[in-house]
C-alpha positions in Angstrom: 8.7 8.9 -1.7 8.7 9.4 2.0 9.7 7.2 4.9 7.9 5.6 7.8 9.5 3.8 10.7 7.2 1.0 12.1 7.1 0.2 15.8 9.5 -2.7 15.2 12.1 -0.2 13.9 11.8 -1.1 10.2 12.2 2.0 8.0 9.6 1.6 5.1 9.5 3.6 1.9 6.0 5.2 1.4 4.6 6.1 -2.0 1.2 6.8 -3.5 0.1 4.7 -6.5 -3.0 4.2 -8.7 -4.7 7.6 -8.2 -8.3 7.9 -8.9 -10.7 10.9 -8.4 -11.7 9.7 -4.9 -9.1 7.2 -3.8 -5.4 6.4 -4.0 -3.3 3.4 -2.9 -0.5 4.0 -0.4 2.3 1.4 -0.7 4.7 0.6 2.1 7.9 -0.8 0.5 10.1 -3.0 2.7 13.7 -1.7 2.9 15.2 -5.0 1.6 14.4 -5.1 -2.1 14.8 -8.9 -2.2 11.9 -9.2 0.2 9.3 -7.4 -1.9 6.7 -10.0 -0.8 6.7 -8.0 2.5 5.4 -4.9 0.8 2.1 -3.7 2.1 -0.7 -1.4 0.9 -3.7 0.6 2.1 -6.3 2.6 0.3 -7.3 6.2 1.1 -10.8 7.4 0.3 -10.2 11.1 -0.6 -12.9 13.7 0.3 -11.4 16.7 -1.4 -12.8 18.6 -4.4 -11.3 16.1 -6.8 -13.6 13.4 -5.5 -16.6 15.2 -7.1 -15.1 15.3 -10.6 -14.9 11.8 -12.2 -12.4 13.1 -14.8 -9.9 14.3 -12.0 -7.0 12.3 -10.7 -5.3 12.8 -7.4 -1.7 14.0 -7.5 0.5 11.2 -6.0 3.1 13.5 -4.5 0.6 16.1 -3.4 -1.4 13.4 -1.6 1.7 12.1 0.2 2.6 15.7 1.2 -0.9 16.2 2.6 -0.7 13.2 4.9 0.6 13.7 8.4 2.8 11.3 10.3 -0.2 10.1 12.4 -2.2 9.4 9.3 0.7 7.4 7.7 1.0 5.4 11.0 -2.8 4.7 10.9 -2.6 3.6 7.3 0.3 1.3 8.1 -1.7 -0.3 10.9 -4.6 -0.9 8.5 -2.3 -2.1 5.6 -2.4 -5.5 4.0 0.3 -7.6 2.4 0.6 -7.1 -1.4 1.7 -10.8 -1.9 -0.1 -13.8 -0.4 1.8 -15.8 2.1 3.6 -18.8 0.5 1.4 -21.4 2.0 -1.7 -19.7 0.6 -0.3 -19.9 -2.9 -0.2 -23.7 -2.8 -3.2 -25.4 -4.3 -3.6 -29.0 -2.9 -6.0 -30.0 -5.7 -3.5 -29.2 -8.4 -0.6 -30.7 -6.4 -2.4 -34.1 -6.0 -2.9 -34.4 -9.7 0.6 -33.6 -10.7 2.1 -36.6 -8.8 
């Protein structure tokens, strides 16, 4: 795992997960474990030799090592929340029937 400090000063843990032959997920872990809903993710489409071999899998640590600080910052800017905001999890149709 490596670290990334966002513009607001938060120090995120960065790890690579779910490797495929041509893509891998980069996960930004919020420093407070009790706020895992704030974790974020972004996908990388890999263009290396592995991407042409459907049986290959990208190496998680090798991928992280190959990413520069500017690329990590770009991925963070493009990242999306892993968990939906609380208000999106509510379903008014179900709530109206449960009363």
